[in-house]
C-alpha positions as a printed Julia matrix, in Angstrom:
373×3 Matrix{Float64}:
 31.48  264.35   57.53
 35.29  265.36   58.34
 37.07  263.86   61.83
 38.43  267.54   62.67
 34.71  269.14   62.61
 34.29  271.17   65.55
 32.33  269.56   68.87
 28.48  270.62   68.99
 28.17  273.19   72.08
 26.11  270.9    73.89
 26.14  267.53   74.13
 24.25  264.65   71.94
 23.17  263.17   75.22
 21.3   266.28   76.46
 18.88  266.28   73.48
 15.95  264.62   72.89
 15.42  264.33   76.57
 17.93  261.56   76.66
 20.18  262.07   79.61
 16.77  263.17   81.64
 15.38  259.89   80.99
 18.37  257.44   81.04
 18.89  259.31   84.63
 15.45  258.43   85.26
 15.66  255.43   84.82
 18.64  254.94   87.08
 16.63  256.09   89.49
 14.2   253.64   89.8
 16.9   251.29   89.46
 18.56  253.08   93.31
 15.38  253.26   94.62
 14.37  250.2    94.57
 17.68  248.72   95.21
 18.01  251.01   98.49
 14.41  248.68   99.33
 15.68  245.47   98.37
 18.47  245.95  100.63
 17.22  247.79  103.34
 15.29  244.79  103.52
 18.36  242.11  103.91
 19.45  244.27  106.71
 20.12  248.11  107.32
 23.54  247.68  107.46
 23.7   247.22  103.71
 22.95  250.39  103.02
 26.35  251.96  102.46
 26.27  249.96   99.62
 23.4   251.82   98.15
 24.57  254.65   98.81
 28.24  254.1    97.04
 26.3   252.77   94.04
 24.25  256.0    93.57
 27.29  257.87   94.3
 29.34  256.22   91.33
 25.73  256.18   89.16
 25.87  260.23   88.9
 27.31  262.21   87.25
 29.17  260.97   84.19
 28.82  261.22   80.4
 26.66  258.95   80.22
 28.36  257.94   76.43
 27.57  254.82   76.13
 23.84  255.59   76.65
 23.91  257.95   73.97
 25.92  256.15   71.46
 22.83  253.54   71.43
 20.29  255.38   71.19
 21.63  257.84   68.74
 22.56  254.82   67.18
 18.81  253.33   66.93
 17.86  256.57   65.59
 19.55  256.62   62.6
 18.96  252.8    62.45
 15.38  254.44   62.12
 13.56  254.35   65.23
 11.21  257.23   66.03
 10.82  258.97   69.56
  7.04  258.19   68.32
  7.06  254.21   68.3
  7.76  252.13   71.29
 10.59  250.94   71.35
 12.46  254.49   72.01
 11.65  253.06   76.3
 13.71  250.45   75.02
 16.67  252.38   73.65
 16.69  254.57   76.98
 16.42  251.06   79.57
 19.35  249.87   77.14
 20.9   252.71   77.56
 20.46  252.26   81.49
 21.61  248.75   81.35
 24.98  249.98   79.97
 25.39  252.55   82.41
 25.1   249.73   85.48
 27.51  247.47   83.37
 30.39  250.39   83.18
 29.65  250.94   86.76
 30.01  247.51   87.59
 33.58  247.16   85.36
 34.87  250.42   87.49
 34.23  249.46   90.68
 36.53  245.88   89.96
 38.97  248.46   87.55
 39.48  249.95   90.65
 40.38  247.27   92.3
 42.61  245.31   90.29
 44.54  248.81   89.19
 44.98  249.57   92.99
 43.2   253.45   91.76
 42.64  255.48   94.26
 40.27  258.45   93.28
 37.17  257.64   90.51
 35.54  261.03   89.47
 37.27  262.91   91.95
 36.42  261.13   94.63
 38.24  258.19   96.92
 37.51  255.01   94.96
 35.39  252.78   96.01
 37.04  250.31   98.19
 39.31  253.26   99.26
 36.34  254.59  100.63
 34.86  251.62  102.17
 38.88  250.95  103.97
 38.44  254.33  105.5
 35.37  253.78  106.93
 37.1   250.16  108.88
 40.12  251.96  109.82
 37.62  255.52  111.59
 35.42  252.54  113.07
 38.49  250.54  114.29
 37.3   247.68  112.8
 38.94  244.42  113.46
 40.94  242.39  109.88
 42.24  244.28  107.82
 40.85  247.02  106.08
 42.17  246.5   102.91
 40.99  243.94  102.4
 37.79  245.15  103.81
 37.33  247.96  101.35
 38.37  245.62   98.43
 35.7   243.25   99.23
 33.3   245.49   99.69
 33.98  247.03   95.96
 34.08  243.6    94.49
 30.66  242.78   95.88
 28.98  246.54   94.43
 30.3   245.56   91.38
 28.9   242.76   91.55
 25.96  243.47   92.39
 25.36  246.47   89.31
 25.95  243.04   86.96
 23.37  242.6    88.57
 21.5   245.27   88.14
 22.41  245.93   84.18
 20.96  242.51   83.51
 17.84  243.21   85.71
 17.95  246.43   83.61
 18.28  244.97   80.09
 15.43  242.25   80.46
 12.94  244.99   81.43
 14.24  246.94   78.36
 13.59  244.47   76.43
  9.55  243.69   77.74
  7.31  244.35   74.71
  9.75  244.01   71.8
  9.82  241.59   69.48
 11.38  238.45   69.95
 13.59  238.32   67.39
 14.8   241.63   68.37
 14.76  240.99   71.97
 16.72  237.76   71.09
 19.49  239.71   68.98
 19.61  242.69   71.9
 20.25  240.25   74.47
 22.88  238.36   72.67
 24.92  241.72   71.87
 24.62  242.49   75.16
 25.55  239.17   76.78
 28.78  238.68   73.99
 29.55  242.59   75.58
 29.68  241.47   78.8
 32.15  237.99   78.55
 34.36  240.2    76.14
 34.92  242.78   78.64
 35.81  240.28   81.65
 37.82  238.52   79.05
 39.69  241.73   78.01
 40.27  242.35   82.22
 42.25  239.19   82.13
 44.04  239.99   79.15
 44.66  243.79   80.84
 45.68  241.63   84.48
 48.15  239.16   81.99
 49.54  242.47   79.91
 50.85  243.46   83.4
 52.63  240.36   84.67
 54.05  239.34   81.41
 57.86  240.63   80.56
 57.52  243.87   79.13
 59.83  245.95   76.84
 61.55  243.04   75.16
 59.73  242.61   72.25
 58.14  246.07   71.5
 55.93  244.35   68.49
 54.6   241.51   70.81
 53.85  244.52   73.51
 51.83  246.64   71.37
 49.8   244.03   69.38
 48.83  243.03   73.28
 48.37  246.37   74.27
 45.61  246.67   71.17
 44.33  243.46   71.51
 43.21  245.0    74.93
 41.78  248.22   74.17
 40.21  246.84   71.97
 38.5   243.49   73.84
 38.55  246.06   77.54
 36.89  249.16   75.97
 37.01  249.97   72.38
 33.95  247.26   71.42
 31.89  248.26   75.07
 32.37  251.62   75.58
 30.99  252.68   71.18
 31.16  249.43   68.75
 28.34  247.66   71.54
 26.59  250.34   71.98
 26.23  251.14   68.36
 25.3   247.76   67.72
 22.54  247.53   70.31
 20.92  250.61   69.5
 21.08  248.92   65.52
 19.74  245.86   66.93
 16.94  247.4    68.64
 15.38  249.34   65.74
 15.33  245.92   63.58
 18.37  246.79   61.65
 19.41  244.1    58.79
 22.44  241.79   59.28
 23.92  243.83   56.73
 23.77  246.79   58.58
 24.94  245.39   61.96
 27.87  243.98   60.48
 28.75  247.48   59.22
 28.7   248.92   62.58
 31.94  247.02   63.6
 33.32  249.39   60.76
 33.39  252.3    62.41
 31.88  251.57   65.49
 35.63  249.9    66.23
 38.02  252.12   65.03
 36.41  255.4    67.01
 36.48  253.0    70.2
 40.32  252.58   69.8
 40.62  255.81   69.16
 38.74  256.92   72.66
 40.92  254.51   74.39
 44.05  256.1    73.43
 42.88  259.6    74.11
 41.94  258.35   77.39
 45.4   256.91   77.65
 46.94  260.09   76.62
 45.17  261.6    79.03
 45.86  259.2    82.13
 49.49  260.75   81.87
 48.73  264.42   80.53
 44.71  265.56   81.79
 44.3   267.96   84.13
 43.15  266.08   87.56
 40.44  269.24   88.12
 38.66  267.49   84.7
 39.43  264.12   84.47
 39.18  263.55   88.41
 42.23  261.24   89.17
 45.5   262.77   90.01
 48.35  264.04   87.77
 50.19  260.64   86.04
 48.57  258.11   87.86
 48.8   255.48   84.69
 52.49  255.92   85.26
 52.1   254.7    89.38
 49.55  252.2    88.32
 52.61  250.76   85.49
 49.86  250.53   82.75
 51.29  249.29   79.61
 49.68  251.44   77.0
 50.65  252.11   73.65
 51.92  255.42   74.4
 54.79  253.52   76.7
 55.66  251.08   73.72
 55.85  253.75   71.25
 58.19  255.38   74.13
 60.01  252.13   74.23
 60.66  251.9    70.39
 62.73  254.84   70.31
 64.37  255.9    73.59
 67.96  256.19   74.01
 69.17  253.14   76.87
 69.16  256.43   79.6
 65.37  257.18   78.6
 64.4   253.54   78.55
 66.18  252.85   82.11
 64.19  256.24   83.91
 61.22  254.69   82.3
 60.47  251.16   82.77
 62.19  252.07   86.45
 59.58  254.22   86.75
 56.69  252.57   85.68
 54.9   251.04   88.15
 55.97  252.97   91.77
 52.92  254.16   93.65
 55.18  256.73   95.0
 56.26  258.37   92.12
 56.59  262.53   92.88
 54.78  265.44   90.68
 58.73  266.06   89.8
 59.17  263.08   88.66
 56.03  262.32   86.27
 57.13  265.46   85.34
 60.27  264.47   83.61
 58.47  261.22   82.96
 56.26  263.42   80.15
 59.03  265.24   78.52
 60.51  261.57   77.65
 57.21  261.17   76.17
 57.03  263.7    74.15
 60.58  263.6    73.59
 60.73  260.14   71.85
 57.62  261.14   69.99
 55.92  258.68   71.65
 52.99  261.45   72.02
 53.37  262.88   68.39
 52.9   258.37   67.29
 49.77  257.95   69.15
 48.14  260.86   68.26
 48.5   260.03   64.8
 47.0   256.87   65.72
 44.21  258.6    66.48
 44.05  260.48   63.6
 44.01  257.16   61.67
 41.66  254.9    63.42
 39.24  258.53   63.04
 39.79  258.6    58.92
 39.1   255.42   58.83
 35.93  255.69   61.54
 34.31  258.32   59.78
 34.88  257.58   56.14
 33.07  254.09   57.42
 30.15  256.12   59.28
 29.71  258.18   55.73
 29.43  255.03   53.76
 26.9   253.52   56.05
 24.57  256.08   55.1
 22.49  256.15   58.49
 18.98  257.48   58.44
 19.3   261.54   59.7
 19.34  263.12   62.2
 20.66  260.02   64.07
 23.72  260.76   61.54
 24.7   263.28   62.23
 24.79  262.95   66.57
 26.64  259.8    65.64
 29.17  261.47   64.37
 29.01  264.62   66.85
 29.14  261.64   69.86
 32.36  260.33   68.06
 34.54  263.3    67.36
 33.39  263.96   71.6
 34.56  260.83   72.33
 38.19  261.56   70.29
 38.7   265.33   71.41
 37.87  264.76   74.88
 39.75  266.34   77.86
 37.73  264.38   80.66
C-alpha cells in the first residue's frame, strides 16, 4: 500500500466503536480516581479534575495502533480478548498523560492542547489565592505528582486489562508494557542531556543524539510499542513480534519528525501550542541540526543565539522559519520522513498481516506522518 495514498475521511479510532470504548474505560478510571482522592481529602479534587482535563479529547493514536495491530494479528471482535485490547489502549493513554504532565514541566511549556499546561494552571491557582511560598514551585510540584498518579493509573489499567488472559500472553504483554515505560523514562533523560551538552560543534553527533532521543522518547512508545502490545495480546508468534519494529520504528520516527516540523511551522489553532514554541523551548531537533549543516556564518549565529529564548516574538520566529527553509533543513526533514515512510510501508506489506487490521494500521501510519496537528 503506497505511503502517499490519501488519508481516510474517518479516523480508524472511530471504527468498531473503539474510541467510545477506550473513553469509557478512561471514564471508569477517572470515576474511581475521584472517589479515591475524595476519600483521602477534599483538597485533592483539583488533581482529579486536571487529569480529566488532559484525558478529554486527544487523538487516541496509541490506543488505535494497539487495537488495530491486535486485529491485524488475528484478534476477532467477538473473542474475549477485545476487552483486553481496549483496556490496554486506555493504559497507553494514561501513560501518555503521565509523560505529558512531566514533559511540560521539563520543557517549561506554557500550553497543552490549547489550555494552560498543568504546572501553569496550578501556579495560577496559587497566585490567585495569594498562598505562601513560590507559585512556580507549587505548580511544578503539582504537575509532577499528577504525572505520578497517571503512571499509577496506567499500571492499574494494564493489570486489569490482563485479567483472564492466558498466562503466557499476559506475561509477554506486561513485559512489553514495562519495557516501554523504562525506555521512555530513559529517553526523557537523554532529551534533558541533549539540551545541556554543547550544541553545534559536532553536527554528526548532534543529529545522532537527536535521533536517539526520537527513538527512545517518542517513536517506540507512540507507534512501535502499541503495535507490539496489540500483536502480543493476539498471541502473535515470536517471528511476528520480531517483525513489528521493522515497520513500527520507522513510522514512529517519521511521526516525531513531523511533530518537530509542526512545533515550528504548525498552526496554533490546530496544534494547541503557540507558533514556534519549539524554538522558544530550544528543542535540539534533527530540523535544527540539518539547518546548521548548511547555514552561513550569519545564519548560524542567528539560529544559535535565538534558540531557547522564551521571549522570542513572532517577527523573530518568522525570521527563523525562513532560515530553516532557506538552508534546506525543512526539505531535508521532509525527505527523511518520506524515506522512513517508504521503509515502513515496504516492511508492513512484507509482514502480510490479516485484514482488516493490515489496511487500518496502514491508514493510521499515513495519518501519523501526514497530520497537521
